[in-house]
C-alpha positions in Angstrom: -0.2 0.2 0.1 1.5 3.4 -0.9 1.6 6.4 1.8 1.3 9.9 1.4 3.3 12.2 3.6 2.2 15.6 4.7 2.2 18.1 7.3 -0.9 19.4 9.6 0.0 22.5 11.4 3.4 21.0 11.4 3.0 17.9 12.4 4.4 15.0 9.9 1.5 12.7 9.4 1.7 9.7 6.9 -1.7 8.1 5.7 -2.6 5.4 2.9 -2.6 7.3 -0.3 -6.7 8.1 -1.3 -7.0 9.8 2.1 -8.4 13.1 2.4 -7.1 16.0 4.6 -9.9 15.3 7.2 -8.9 11.6 7.3 -5.4 12.4 7.7 -5.9 15.3 10.3 -8.1 12.4 12.3 -5.0 9.9 12.2 -3.2 12.7 13.7 -5.8 13.6 16.7 -6.0 16.8 14.9 -9.6 18.1 15.1 -11.3 19.7 11.8 -15.0 20.7 12.3 -17.1 19.1 10.1 -21.4 19.3 9.9 -21.9 17.5 6.7 -23.8 14.9 8.7 -26.1 16.8 10.5 -29.9 16.4 9.0 -30.9 18.7 5.6 -26.7 19.1 5.4 -25.4 15.6 4.3 -23.9 16.4 0.8 -20.2 16.0 1.2 -18.3 19.0 0.9 -21.6 20.9 1.4 -21.2 22.2 4.8 -17.9 24.2 4.1 -17.0 24.1 7.8 -14.1 22.1 7.3 -12.3 24.7 5.3 -8.2 24.6 5.6 -5.4 26.5 4.2 -2.5 24.7 2.5 1.0 26.2 1.6 1.4 27.4 -2.2 -2.4 26.6 -2.8 -4.5 29.1 -4.0 -8.0 30.0 -1.5 -9.0 27.4 1.5 -9.8 23.6 0.7 -12.3 21.8 2.1 -10.5 19.0 4.2 -13.4 16.5 3.9 -13.0 16.2 -0.4 -9.4 17.3 -0.8 -7.2 14.6 -1.2 -4.1 14.5 1.2 -0.8 14.7 -1.3 2.7 14.0 -0.8 4.6 17.2 0.8 1.3 19.0 1.5 1.4 21.3 4.1 -2.2 22.1 5.8 -3.1 24.8 8.6 -6.2 24.4 10.1 -6.3 27.4 12.3 -5.3 30.3 10.6 -6.9 33.7 10.8 -8.3 33.3 7.1 -9.7 29.8 8.1 -11.3 30.9 11.2 -12.7 33.8 9.3 -14.1 31.5 6.8 -15.7 29.0 9.3 -17.3 31.8 11.3 -18.9 33.3 8.8 -20.1 29.8 7.2 -21.3 29.3 10.7 -23.2 32.6 10.5 -24.9 31.8 6.9 -26.0 28.5 8.0 -27.7 29.9 11.3 -29.2 32.6 9.3 -31.6 29.6 7.9 -31.6 27.9 10.8 -34.9 27.6 12.9 -33.3 28.4 16.1 -35.5 26.5 18.5 -32.6 25.1 20.5 -34.7 24.9 23.6 -37.1 22.6 22.2 -34.6 20.8 20.0 -34.0 17.0 20.5 -30.2 17.8 20.0 -30.3 21.0 22.2 -26.6 20.3 24.1 -25.7 17.6 22.0 -25.4 19.6 18.8 -22.5 20.2 16.8 -23.8 23.7 15.3 -24.6 24.7 18.4 -21.0 24.0 20.0 -19.3 25.3 17.0 -21.5 28.6 17.1 -20.6 29.1 20.8 -16.9 28.1 19.7 -16.4 30.6 17.2 -18.5 33.3 19.0 -21.3 33.4 16.6 -24.0 34.3 18.8 -25.9 37.2 16.6 -27.8 37.3 13.7 -25.4 38.9 11.2 -27.3 37.5 8.5 -30.9 37.8 9.1 -33.7 35.5 8.1 -36.2 37.0 5.8 -39.0 34.4 7.3 -40.6 35.2 10.7 -39.2 33.0 13.1 
């Protein structure tokens, strides 16, 4: 089995060829958030919360779909990554019902956890519909 060598947050990682950046990060116990498994947001690469920055690459990369490549250097918490995740969370919440107290997932919700972690607590993009 061929392997790929890359760095994530300056930590050397070796994974089987065909792994994504997200899978490589999990192998190295590096957390990259993702919401793709949530109900109604289940398309792979759809949530865009897993964005990371890579040296010598233009723009941010979706870690859940971008392949781990030989020599790739990935960073999971740069200012650009944090800004992107925060904006994505704000956009997701703008179209969210915000009925956390009556939701079965309350206090067991990855979206709620990430919103708190990234300081997303206001409606930057208010919904057009009455809540």
